[in-house]
N, CA, C and O atoms as CSV, one atom per row, in Angstrom:
chain,resi,resn,atom,element,x,y,z
A,1,MET,N,N,-9.522,-4.213,-8.622
A,1,MET,CA,C,-10.419,-3.901,-7.533
A,1,MET,C,C,-11.706,-3.330,-8.131
A,1,MET,O,O,-11.675,-2.570,-9.099
A,2,ARG,N,N,-12.803,-3.702,-7.550
A,2,ARG,CA,C,-14.104,-3.200,-8.008
A,2,ARG,C,C,-14.446,-1.883,-7.290
A,2,ARG,O,O,-14.012,-1.632,-6.166
A,3,PHE,N,N,-15.231,-1.064,-7.977
A,3,PHE,CA,C,-15.573,0.262,-7.464
A,3,PHE,C,C,-16.159,0.253,-6.050
A,3,PHE,O,O,-15.787,1.122,-5.262
A,4,PRO,N,N,-17.059,-0.678,-5.675
A,4,PRO,CA,C,-17.600,-0.644,-4.309
A,4,PRO,C,C,-16.541,-0.817,-3.214
A,4,PRO,O,O,-16.784,-0.447,-2.065
A,5,GLN,N,N,-15.377,-1.371,-3.551
A,5,GLN,CA,C,-14.315,-1.569,-2.562
A,5,GLN,C,C,-13.535,-0.280,-2.279
A,5,GLN,O,O,-12.773,-0.216,-1.314
A,6,VAL,N,N,-13.722,0.736,-3.111
A,6,VAL,CA,C,-13.052,2.023,-2.928
A,6,VAL,C,C,-13.788,2.802,-1.844
A,6,VAL,O,O,-15.018,2.834,-1.826
A,7,GLN,N,N,-13.039,3.428,-0.943
A,7,GLN,CA,C,-13.634,4.240,0.119
A,7,GLN,C,C,-13.926,5.644,-0.401
A,7,GLN,O,O,-13.210,6.142,-1.270
A,8,VAL,N,N,-14.970,6.288,0.120
A,8,VAL,CA,C,-15.280,7.671,-0.258
A,8,VAL,C,C,-14.054,8.531,0.061
A,8,VAL,O,O,-13.493,8.449,1.154
A,9,GLY,N,N,-13.651,9.345,-0.895
A,9,GLY,CA,C,-12.485,10.211,-0.742
A,9,GLY,C,C,-11.208,9.635,-1.344
A,9,GLY,O,O,-10.218,10.352,-1.494
A,10,GLN,N,N,-11.219,8.350,-1.692
A,10,GLN,CA,C,-10.024,7.732,-2.269
A,10,GLN,C,C,-9.918,8.057,-3.751
A,10,GLN,O,O,-10.912,7.998,-4.475
A,11,PRO,N,N,-8.708,8.404,-4.209
A,11,PRO,CA,C,-8.508,8.627,-5.636
A,11,PRO,C,C,-8.279,7.296,-6.360
A,11,PRO,O,O,-7.730,6.355,-5.788
A,12,PHE,N,N,-8.706,7.232,-7.623
A,12,PHE,CA,C,-8.549,6.012,-8.407
A,12,PHE,C,C,-8.554,6.354,-9.892
A,12,PHE,O,O,-8.873,7.479,-10.279
A,13,ILE,N,N,-8.199,5.376,-10.717
A,13,ILE,CA,C,-8.236,5.518,-12.168
A,13,ILE,C,C,-9.326,4.592,-12.703
A,13,ILE,O,O,-9.442,3.435,-12.299
A,14,TYR,N,N,-10.116,5.136,-13.621
A,14,TYR,CA,C,-11.134,4.349,-14.309
A,14,TYR,C,C,-11.180,4.822,-15.750
A,14,TYR,O,O,-11.346,6.014,-16.009
A,15,GLN,N,N,-11.036,3.908,-16.679
A,15,GLN,CA,C,-11.025,4.209,-18.108
A,15,GLN,C,C,-10.028,5.332,-18.429
A,15,GLN,O,O,-10.345,6.284,-19.142
A,16,ASP,N,N,-8.825,5.192,-17.884
A,16,ASP,CA,C,-7.702,6.107,-18.130
A,16,ASP,C,C,-7.926,7.537,-17.645
A,16,ASP,O,O,-7.230,8.451,-18.086
A,17,LYS,N,N,-8.884,7.744,-16.747
A,17,LYS,CA,C,-9.108,9.064,-16.155
A,17,LYS,C,C,-9.007,8.939,-14.641
A,17,LYS,O,O,-9.299,7.888,-14.070
A,18,ARG,N,N,-8.593,10.018,-14.006
A,18,ARG,CA,C,-8.444,10.033,-12.548
A,18,ARG,C,C,-9.706,10.610,-11.901
A,18,ARG,O,O,-10.248,11.632,-12.323
A,19,TYR,N,N,-10.142,9.906,-10.858
A,19,TYR,CA,C,-11.345,10.301,-10.131
A,19,TYR,C,C,-11.094,10.219,-8.633
A,19,TYR,O,O,-10.113,9.635,-8.173
A,20,THR,N,N,-12.027,10.832,-7.878
A,20,THR,CA,C,-12.091,10.657,-6.432
A,20,THR,C,C,-13.514,10.218,-6.121
A,20,THR,O,O,-14.479,10.832,-6.576
A,21,LYS,N,N,-13.634,9.153,-5.346
A,21,LYS,CA,C,-14.968,8.642,-5.020
A,21,LYS,C,C,-15.686,9.637,-4.116
A,21,LYS,O,O,-15.137,10.096,-3.114
A,22,THR,N,N,-16.937,9.967,-4.490
A,22,THR,CA,C,-17.723,10.927,-3.712
A,22,THR,C,C,-18.973,10.310,-3.094
A,22,THR,O,O,-19.596,10.913,-2.220
A,23,GLY,N,N,-19.340,9.122,-3.537
A,23,GLY,CA,C,-20.532,8.468,-3.012
A,23,GLY,C,C,-20.543,7.012,-3.423
A,23,GLY,O,O,-19.607,6.542,-4.069
A,24,PRO,N,N,-21.601,6.282,-3.053
A,24,PRO,CA,C,-21.649,4.848,-3.350
A,24,PRO,C,C,-21.535,4.515,-4.834
A,24,PRO,O,O,-20.985,3.475,-5.195
A,25,LEU,N,N,-22.050,5.389,-5.694
A,25,LEU,CA,C,-21.995,5.145,-7.137
A,25,LEU,C,C,-21.433,6.325,-7.925
A,25,LEU,O,O,-21.509,6.339,-9.153
A,26,THR,N,N,-20.871,7.312,-7.233
A,26,THR,CA,C,-20.417,8.521,-7.919
A,26,THR,C,C,-18.961,8.832,-7.622
A,26,THR,O,O,-18.393,8.429,-6.608
A,27,ALA,N,N,-18.380,9.583,-8.576
A,27,ALA,CA,C,-16.997,10.027,-8.433
A,27,ALA,C,C,-16.836,11.368,-9.132
A,27,ALA,O,O,-17.587,11.704,-10.048
A,28,SER,N,N,-15.853,12.120,-8.687
A,28,SER,CA,C,-15.557,13.424,-9.255
A,28,SER,C,C,-14.288,13.310,-10.086
A,28,SER,O,O,-13.270,12.822,-9.596
A,29,GLU,N,N,-14.337,13.756,-11.343
A,29,GLU,CA,C,-13.167,13.670,-12.219
A,29,GLU,C,C,-12.127,14.704,-11.814
A,29,GLU,O,O,-12.449,15.864,-11.557
A,30,GLU,N,N,-10.879,14.264,-11.762
A,30,GLU,CA,C,-9.772,15.158,-11.411
A,30,GLU,C,C,-9.631,16.224,-12.491
A,30,GLU,O,O,-9.697,15.925,-13.684
A,31,GLY,N,N,-9.440,17.447,-12.071
A,31,GLY,CA,C,-9.257,18.542,-13.018
A,31,GLY,C,C,-10.542,19.275,-13.330
A,31,GLY,O,O,-10.607,20.495,-13.179
A,32,THR,N,N,-11.568,18.556,-13.763
A,32,THR,CA,C,-12.828,19.211,-14.144
A,32,THR,C,C,-13.828,19.255,-12.998
A,32,THR,O,O,-14.675,20.146,-12.939
A,33,GLY,N,N,-13.728,18.288,-12.086
A,33,GLY,CA,C,-14.671,18.227,-10.975
A,33,GLY,C,C,-16.033,17.695,-11.359
A,33,GLY,O,O,-16.926,17.621,-10.515
A,34,SER,N,N,-16.215,17.321,-12.620
A,34,SER,CA,C,-17.526,16.821,-13.050
A,34,SER,C,C,-17.822,15.478,-12.394
A,34,SER,O,O,-16.937,14.639,-12.232
A,35,GLN,N,N,-19.075,15.294,-12.024
A,35,GLN,CA,C,-19.526,14.071,-11.368
A,35,GLN,C,C,-19.869,13.012,-12.406
A,35,GLN,O,O,-20.358,13.324,-13.492
A,36,ARG,N,N,-19.608,11.773,-12.063
A,36,ARG,CA,C,-19.913,10.667,-12.972
A,36,ARG,C,C,-20.388,9.484,-12.155
A,36,ARG,O,O,-19.889,9.226,-11.060
A,37,MET,N,N,-21.349,8.775,-12.692
A,37,MET,CA,C,-21.777,7.527,-12.067
A,37,MET,C,C,-20.805,6.436,-12.521
A,37,MET,O,O,-20.476,6.340,-13.703
A,38,ILE,N,N,-20.357,5.627,-11.582
A,38,ILE,CA,C,-19.434,4.539,-11.871
A,38,ILE,C,C,-20.166,3.228,-11.564
A,38,ILE,O,O,-20.688,3.066,-10.461
A,39,PRO,N,N,-20.214,2.295,-12.511
A,39,PRO,CA,C,-20.901,1.020,-12.251
A,39,PRO,C,C,-20.252,0.240,-11.107
A,39,PRO,O,O,-19.039,0.299,-10.907
A,40,ARG,N,N,-21.069,-0.481,-10.371
A,40,ARG,CA,C,-20.547,-1.314,-9.277
A,40,ARG,C,C,-19.547,-2.336,-9.783
A,40,ARG,O,O,-18.610,-2.702,-9.075
A,41,SER,N,N,-19.746,-2.792,-11.003
A,41,SER,CA,C,-18.874,-3.822,-11.561
A,41,SER,C,C,-17.584,-3.263,-12.153
A,41,SER,O,O,-16.744,-4.027,-12.628
A,42,ALA,N,N,-17.417,-1.952,-12.131
A,42,ALA,CA,C,-16.249,-1.325,-12.755
A,42,ALA,C,C,-14.949,-1.738,-12.054
A,42,ALA,O,O,-14.855,-1.713,-10.827
A,43,GLU,N,N,-13.959,-2.113,-12.855
A,43,GLU,CA,C,-12.613,-2.393,-12.347
A,43,GLU,C,C,-11.863,-1.071,-12.285
A,43,GLU,O,O,-11.762,-0.367,-13.290
A,44,VAL,N,N,-11.339,-0.729,-11.119
A,44,VAL,CA,C,-10.611,0.527,-10.936
A,44,VAL,C,C,-9.239,0.242,-10.338
A,44,VAL,O,O,-9.000,-0.826,-9.776
A,45,THR,N,N,-8.344,1.216,-10.469
A,45,THR,CA,C,-7.006,1.123,-9.891
A,45,THR,C,C,-6.862,2.225,-8.854
A,45,THR,O,O,-6.986,3.405,-9.184
A,46,LEU,N,N,-6.605,1.860,-7.612
A,46,LEU,CA,C,-6.426,2.856,-6.555
A,46,LEU,C,C,-5.131,3.629,-6.760
A,46,LEU,O,O,-4.167,3.118,-7.329
A,47,LEU,N,N,-5.129,4.873,-6.284
A,47,LEU,CA,C,-3.938,5.719,-6.332
A,47,LEU,C,C,-3.494,6.031,-4.914
A,47,LEU,O,O,-4.319,6.123,-4.005
A,48,ASN,N,N,-2.187,6.194,-4.723
A,48,ASN,CA,C,-1.686,6.578,-3.403
A,48,ASN,C,C,-1.745,8.102,-3.263
A,48,ASN,O,O,-2.274,8.785,-4.140
A,49,ALA,N,N,-1.205,8.631,-2.168
A,49,ALA,CA,C,-1.290,10.059,-1.867
A,49,ALA,C,C,-0.590,10.929,-2.909
A,49,ALA,O,O,-0.943,12.096,-3.078
A,50,ILE,N,N,0.397,10.371,-3.607
A,50,ILE,CA,C,1.102,11.178,-4.610
A,50,ILE,C,C,0.647,10.846,-6.033
A,50,ILE,O,O,1.301,11.230,-7.002
A,51,GLY,N,N,-0.468,10.136,-6.154
A,51,GLY,CA,C,-1.074,9.885,-7.446
A,51,GLY,C,C,-0.534,8.714,-8.234
A,51,GLY,O,O,-0.798,8.601,-9.431
A,52,GLU,N,N,0.220,7.835,-7.585
A,52,GLU,CA,C,0.742,6.648,-8.263
A,52,GLU,C,C,-0.176,5.463,-7.986
A,52,GLU,O,O,-0.751,5.367,-6.902
A,53,PRO,N,N,-0.320,4.557,-8.959
A,53,PRO,CA,C,-1.160,3.381,-8.724
A,53,PRO,C,C,-0.649,2.540,-7.559
A,53,PRO,O,O,0.552,2.307,-7.424
A,54,LEU,N,N,-1.577,2.090,-6.725
A,54,LEU,CA,C,-1.235,1.210,-5.616
A,54,LEU,C,C,-1.118,-0.212,-6.106
A,54,LEU,O,O,-1.831,-0.628,-7.019
A,55,ARG,N,N,-0.229,-0.947,-5.506
A,55,ARG,CA,C,-0.120,-2.366,-5.806
A,55,ARG,C,C,-1.145,-3.073,-4.933
A,55,ARG,O,O,-1.071,-3.013,-3.706
A,56,VAL,N,N,-2.079,-3.726,-5.554
A,56,VAL,CA,C,-3.141,-4.402,-4.827
A,56,VAL,C,C,-2.808,-5.881,-4.733
A,56,VAL,O,O,-2.462,-6.519,-5.728
A,57,ILE,N,N,-2.916,-6.409,-3.540
A,57,ILE,CA,C,-2.653,-7.825,-3.315
A,57,ILE,C,C,-3.922,-8.610,-3.617
A,57,ILE,O,O,-5.005,-8.279,-3.134
A,58,LYS,N,N,-3.772,-9.638,-4.409
A,58,LYS,CA,C,-4.917,-10.473,-4.746
A,58,LYS,C,C,-5.463,-11.144,-3.486
A,58,LYS,O,O,-4.731,-11.399,-2.530
A,59,GLU,N,N,-6.750,-11.418,-3.510
A,59,GLU,CA,C,-7.378,-12.094,-2.382
A,59,GLU,C,C,-7.304,-13.609,-2.500
A,59,GLU,O,O,-7.363,-14.311,-1.491
A,60,ARG,N,N,-7.176,-14.122,-3.719
A,60,ARG,CA,C,-7.122,-15.565,-3.936
A,60,ARG,C,C,-6.000,-15.885,-4.916
A,60,ARG,O,O,-5.750,-15.151,-5.871
A,61,TYR,N,N,-5.339,-16.994,-4.650
A,61,TYR,CA,C,-4.262,-17.454,-5.511
A,61,TYR,C,C,-4.500,-18.912,-5.872
A,61,TYR,O,O,-5.064,-19.674,-5.087
A,62,THR,N,N,-4.064,-19.288,-7.062
A,62,THR,CA,C,-4.163,-20.690,-7.451
A,62,THR,C,C,-3.048,-21.461,-6.760
A,62,THR,O,O,-2.077,-20.873,-6.284
A,63,ARG,N,N,-3.192,-22.759,-6.708
A,63,ARG,CA,C,-2.147,-23.601,-6.118
A,63,ARG,C,C,-0.816,-23.382,-6.835
A,63,ARG,O,O,0.227,-23.293,-6.189
A,64,GLY,N,N,-0.846,-23.297,-8.155
A,64,GLY,CA,C,0.372,-23.080,-8.933
A,64,GLY,C,C,1.053,-21.765,-8.596
A,64,GLY,O,O,2.279,-21.705,-8.505
A,65,GLU,N,N,0.263,-20.706,-8.408
A,65,GLU,CA,C,0.834,-19.401,-8.042
A,65,GLU,C,C,1.517,-19.466,-6.682
A,65,GLU,O,O,2.593,-18.898,-6.494
A,66,VAL,N,N,0.889,-20.160,-5.735
A,66,VAL,CA,C,1.470,-20.294,-4.396
A,66,VAL,C,C,2.761,-21.105,-4.456
A,66,VAL,O,O,3.764,-20.724,-3.851
A,67,GLU,N,N,2.738,-22.224,-5.183
A,67,GLU,CA,C,3.934,-23.055,-5.302
A,67,GLU,C,C,5.079,-22.295,-5.969
A,67,GLU,O,O,6.230,-22.421,-5.551
A,68,THR,N,N,4.775,-21.514,-6.996
A,68,THR,CA,C,5.795,-20.710,-7.674
A,68,THR,C,C,6.383,-19.672,-6.728
A,68,THR,O,O,7.598,-19.477,-6.693
A,69,ALA,N,N,5.530,-19.011,-5.966
A,69,ALA,CA,C,6.001,-18.004,-5.016
A,69,ALA,C,C,6.871,-18.630,-3.926
A,69,ALA,O,O,7.903,-18.071,-3.555
A,70,LEU,N,N,6.461,-19.773,-3.422
A,70,LEU,CA,C,7.246,-20.442,-2.386
A,70,LEU,C,C,8.589,-20.934,-2.917
A,70,LEU,O,O,9.598,-20.863,-2.215
A,71,ALA,N,N,8.605,-21.430,-4.148
A,71,ALA,CA,C,9.863,-21.883,-4.754
A,71,ALA,C,C,10.813,-20.700,-4.935
A,71,ALA,O,O,12.012,-20.828,-4.686
A,72,ALA,N,N,10.293,-19.557,-5.363
A,72,ALA,CA,C,11.125,-18.358,-5.517
A,72,ALA,C,C,11.648,-17.895,-4.163
A,72,ALA,O,O,12.806,-17.496,-4.043
A,73,PHE,N,N,10.790,-17.949,-3.140
A,73,PHE,CA,C,11.219,-17.578,-1.787
A,73,PHE,C,C,12.332,-18.501,-1.305
A,73,PHE,O,O,13.328,-18.046,-0.743
A,74,LYS,N,N,12.157,-19.789,-1.525
A,74,LYS,CA,C,13.158,-20.780,-1.103
A,74,LYS,C,C,14.500,-20.498,-1.763
A,74,LYS,O,O,15.536,-20.554,-1.101
A,75,THR,N,N,14.496,-20.198,-3.049
A,75,THR,CA,C,15.730,-19.897,-3.782
A,75,THR,C,C,16.392,-18.627,-3.250
A,75,THR,O,O,17.601,-18.600,-3.022
A,76,THR,N,N,15.603,-17.588,-3.056
A,76,THR,CA,C,16.131,-16.324,-2.547
A,76,THR,C,C,16.700,-16.487,-1.141
A,76,THR,O,O,17.771,-15.964,-0.832
A,77,LEU,N,N,15.985,-17.206,-0.302
A,77,LEU,CA,C,16.447,-17.436,1.065
A,77,LEU,C,C,17.765,-18.195,1.063
A,77,LEU,O,O,18.682,-17.840,1.804
A,78,ALA,N,N,17.871,-19.222,0.251
A,78,ALA,CA,C,19.107,-19.995,0.179
A,78,ALA,C,C,20.279,-19.124,-0.257
A,78,ALA,O,O,21.372,-19.232,0.299
A,79,GLU,N,N,20.061,-18.257,-1.252
A,79,GLU,CA,C,21.120,-17.355,-1.716
A,79,GLU,C,C,21.559,-16.404,-0.608
A,79,GLU,O,O,22.754,-16.177,-0.420
A,80,ARG,N,N,20.612,-15.854,0.114
A,80,ARG,CA,C,20.945,-14.907,1.187
A,80,ARG,C,C,21.638,-15.602,2.355
A,80,ARG,O,O,22.522,-15.030,2.992
A,81,LEU,N,N,21.231,-16.833,2.628
A,81,LEU,CA,C,21.893,-17.579,3.701
A,81,LEU,C,C,23.337,-17.893,3.334
A,81,LEU,O,O,24.213,-17.878,4.199
A,82,ARG,N,N,23.590,-18.174,2.070
A,82,ARG,CA,C,24.968,-18.411,1.633
A,82,ARG,C,C,25.828,-17.178,1.883
A,82,ARG,O,O,26.961,-17.288,2.351
A,83,VAL,N,N,25.291,-16.017,1.570
A,83,VAL,CA,C,26.018,-14.765,1.803
A,83,VAL,C,C,26.245,-14.557,3.297
A,83,VAL,O,O,27.332,-14.151,3.709
A,84,ALA,N,N,25.227,-14.832,4.109
A,84,ALA,CA,C,25.335,-14.632,5.557
A,84,ALA,C,C,26.324,-15.596,6.184
A,84,ALA,O,O,26.898,-15.299,7.232
A,85,ALA,N,N,26.532,-16.741,5.561
A,85,ALA,CA,C,27.399,-17.765,6.139
A,85,ALA,C,C,28.878,-17.520,5.873
A,85,ALA,O,O,29.731,-18.244,6.388
A,86,VAL,N,N,29.183,-16.517,5.085
A,86,VAL,CA,C,30.581,-16.241,4.749
A,86,VAL,C,C,31.421,-16.027,6.004
A,86,VAL,O,O,32.575,-16.453,6.041
A,87,ASP,N,N,30.881,-15.386,7.021
A,87,ASP,CA,C,31.656,-15.126,8.239
A,87,ASP,C,C,31.762,-16.352,9.151
A,87,ASP,O,O,32.468,-16.316,10.159
A,88,GLY,N,N,31.068,-17.429,8.801
A,88,GLY,CA,C,31.179,-18.669,9.567
A,88,GLY,C,C,30.305,-18.741,10.802
A,88,GLY,O,O,30.373,-19.724,11.540
A,89,SER,N,N,29.500,-17.749,11.046
A,89,SER,CA,C,28.674,-17.749,12.255
A,89,SER,C,C,27.363,-18.510,12.086
A,89,SER,O,O,26.646,-18.723,13.063
A,90,LEU,N,N,27.048,-18.911,10.892
A,90,LEU,CA,C,25.797,-19.593,10.625
A,90,LEU,C,C,26.080,-21.000,10.107
A,90,LEU,O,O,26.858,-21.155,9.167
A,91,PRO,N,N,25.473,-22.020,10.692
A,91,PRO,CA,C,25.678,-23.383,10.186
A,91,PRO,C,C,24.895,-23.576,8.888
A,91,PRO,O,O,23.821,-24.177,8.872
A,92,LEU,N,N,25.459,-23.054,7.811
A,92,LEU,CA,C,24.777,-23.010,6.529
A,92,LEU,C,C,24.301,-24.366,6.047
A,92,LEU,O,O,23.153,-24.496,5.622
A,93,GLU,N,N,25.127,-25.352,6.101
A,93,GLU,CA,C,24.750,-26.656,5.571
A,93,GLU,C,C,23.520,-27.221,6.271
A,93,GLU,O,O,22.678,-27.860,5.640
A,94,GLN,N,N,23.419,-26.988,7.559
A,94,GLN,CA,C,22.266,-27.463,8.303
A,94,GLN,C,C,20.987,-26.748,7.844
A,94,GLN,O,O,19.953,-27.386,7.647
A,95,VAL,N,N,21.064,-25.434,7.677
A,95,VAL,CA,C,19.903,-24.667,7.244
A,95,VAL,C,C,19.515,-25.053,5.815
A,95,VAL,O,O,18.332,-25.224,5.522
A,96,LEU,N,N,20.498,-25.191,4.930
A,96,LEU,CA,C,20.211,-25.568,3.548
A,96,LEU,C,C,19.597,-26.969,3.464
A,96,LEU,O,O,18.717,-27.217,2.639
A,97,ALA,N,N,20.059,-27.871,4.311
A,97,ALA,CA,C,19.500,-29.224,4.331
A,97,ALA,C,C,18.027,-29.184,4.722
A,97,ALA,O,O,17.214,-29.907,4.146
A,98,LEU,N,N,17.682,-28.360,5.680
A,98,LEU,CA,C,16.283,-28.211,6.079
A,98,LEU,C,C,15.447,-27.622,4.941
A,98,LEU,O,O,14.316,-28.049,4.711
A,99,LEU,N,N,16.006,-26.643,4.234
A,99,LEU,CA,C,15.291,-26.048,3.108
A,99,LEU,C,C,15.030,-27.068,2.013
A,99,LEU,O,O,13.960,-27.068,1.405
A,100,GLU,N,N,15.992,-27.928,1.760
A,100,GLU,CA,C,15.841,-28.929,0.711
A,100,GLU,C,C,14.771,-29.957,1.055
A,100,GLU,O,O,14.206,-30.590,0.163
A,101,GLU,N,N,14.494,-30.123,2.329
A,101,GLU,CA,C,13.486,-31.084,2.749
A,101,GLU,C,C,12.053,-30.592,2.526
A,101,GLU,O,O,11.100,-31.367,2.601
A,102,ILE,N,N,11.921,-29.305,2.255
A,102,ILE,CA,C,10.584,-28.732,2.057
A,102,ILE,C,C,10.003,-29.264,0.764
A,102,ILE,O,O,10.593,-29.130,-0.308
A,103,GLU,N,N,8.846,-29.865,0.886
A,103,GLU,CA,C,8.123,-30.399,-0.271
A,103,GLU,C,C,6.691,-29.882,-0.225
A,103,GLU,O,O,6.171,-29.589,0.852
A,104,PHE,N,N,6.065,-29.770,-1.364
A,104,PHE,CA,C,4.663,-29.390,-1.428
A,104,PHE,C,C,3.832,-30.660,-1.373
A,104,PHE,O,O,4.003,-31.576,-2.178
A,105,GLU,N,N,2.926,-30.691,-0.402
A,105,GLU,CA,C,2.068,-31.873,-0.255
A,105,GLU,C,C,0.762,-31.656,-0.994
A,105,GLU,O,O,0.278,-30.529,-1.102
A,106,ASP,N,N,0.195,-32.741,-1.502
A,106,ASP,CA,C,-1.114,-32.657,-2.184
A,106,ASP,C,C,-2.239,-32.585,-1.195
A,106,ASP,O,O,-3.403,-32.510,-1.589
């Protein structure tokens, strides 16, 4: 994530130091309180309320990344459906047949 995407008051990490954004181009270093200018192009990592890095979801994915994610989802779903079908209440074969029909179109 780039520095301009951080909201004023949000904590983040930049160059292995913890800061809190105080203005459009400034941040206060954790511990010392010293102010620093942060470049607009700076890559930063947001922190949550307890100081752990947030997992940021990418805004764009390549076709290969999407296909890989969907294939993993399909596999996981099939495994979970097999477990759910143990009691016989789910027509597993029908659901699995539908899953197998899923193809990625160009």
